[in-house]
C-alpha positions, 0 to 999 in steps of 0.5 A, a space after each residue: 804699684 806698677 812694676 818698674 820692669 814693665 815700661 810698656 804697661 806704664 806707657 799704655 796706662 799713661 796714654 789712656 789718660 788722654 783717651 776718650 773712655 766712652 770710645 774705649 768702652 765701646 771698642 772693647 764691647 764690640 760696639 761701633 766707636 769711630 765716626 768720620 769726624 775722627 778722620 776729618 776733624 773740623 778745622 777752619 781756614 784760619 786754623 789751617 793757616 796757623 798750623 801750617 805756618 807753625 809747622 813750616 817755621 819749626 821744620 825750616 828749610 830743606 827737602 820736603 819729607 815724604 809721608 806714606 799713610 795707609 787707610 788701615 793696617 794690612 792695606 799695603 802701606 809697607 809695600 808702597 813705602 818699600 817701592 818709594 825707598 828703592 829710589 836712591 835719593 830717599 832716606 827711609 826710616 831716619 832714627 830707625 822709626 819704622 812707623 811715624 804715627 804722630 798724626 794719631 796723637 791728636 787727642 793726646 796733643 789736645 790733652 797736653 795743651 789743656 794741661 799747659 793752659 790749666 797751669 796758666 789759663 790766660 795762655 788760652 788767649 794766645 794758644 791754639 789746641 794743636 799749636 804744640 803738635 804742629 811745632 813738635 811735628 815740624 821740629 821733629 822732622 827737622 831733626 830727622 832731616 839732619 840725619 838724612 843730609 840732602 835726601 828727603 826723609 821717607 816715613 810711613 804710618 798705616 793709619 789715617 786718623 785725623 787725616 784732615 789735619 795732615 796737610 797742615 801739621 806736616 805742611 809742605 810734606 809730600 803725602 801719599 795715601 794708600 787705599 785698598 779694597 776694604 774686604 781684602 784689608 779685613 781678610 788680611 787683618 783676620 789672617 794676621 792677628 790672633 783672634 785671642 788678642 786683647 782688644 781685637 776688633 770685630 768684623 763690624 768694627 773693622 768694616 766701619 773703620 774702613 768706611 770712615 777712612 775711605 770717606 776721609 780719603 775720598 775727600 782728598 781725591 781730585 774735585 773733593 772738598 779737601 783736595 790738596 796739591 801735597 796729597 796723592 791717593 793711590 790704590 794698592 791694586 793699581 800699583 800691583 797691576 801697573 807698577 811702572 805707571 803708578 810709581 811714575 805718578 808717585 815719584 813725580 808727586 814726591 819730587 823724585 826723578 823717575 829717570 833715577 828709579 830702578 823699575 826692574 827692581 820694583 817689579 820684583 820687589 820682595 814682599 813683607 808681612 804677608 797674612 799667609 806667612 805663618 812665621 813668627 811676627 818678627 820673621 813675617 816682616 823680613 823681605 821674602 821673595 814673592 811667589 809666582 802666583 802671588 796675588 793678594 787681591 779678592 781673597 775675600 771672595 771665599 767669605 760666606 754670603 752673610 759676611 759679604 752682605 754684612 760688609 756691604 751693609 756697612 761700607 758698600 757705598 764707600 766701597 763703590 765711591 772708592 772705585 771698587 765693585 760690589 
């Protein structure tokens, strides 16, 4: 019997009930385990309309939430979130939810729906497999908005699993996706997380995850098959290179007045979570003044030739499609 004093382990095991065990096994064996479909699950026009309606009805009236999504952890989603949070009309992290990974619970939501239907199979005639998640997401956003009053809430998650469902499960929300060169994402990951961590992903697995995420994100670019007015894609490197221009674009997309924004504060925004910070994990995420020579770009250039070639074999085409040189 599990100890009552170990709630994290109990939650992890309960979560595993809804997981795809074949994927878990492949991940822990260091094998490829993700596909583009994990990021762009198939959805029909009727399903999209239904989920949008349920989500909007559950959320009710009020300002549009702002949701920052990152292609992967270590992509700069915290930096982008912190920049948006400088706007005085935002309400960041309601309930102290520093991450809001609801989109990543799609598989668990399907298992939850199955459990509900098994108890009375005829409910399947009136019930979609993601209806509960759409209603939960909308109602949760409504409750978070109560704390924020008239200001739009700002939430973030450094993942784009099931990204294709985001405009419908979070219908009406202003979604900002943070894209970053996969080589720098992986370099930062390698330098941040201990190589002895249980379940740490291999270089190949990280490269494939970035490739799948990049392909999903590319579908939301102007002219892409999933282009959507509520979704904006920005590159981390572009935000660093021209913060004023990119933030004006982000603010306008988010429904925030650029004239009320402190662009000077944005230019000197402290950093958080640098992979070069050797502090403890808790200390790493506290704001720290950026060094004059701070430039978290192209650090992958110090990789060996074989490692560079391995990444390009796996994700070179997606890298180029995302606008990065090889």
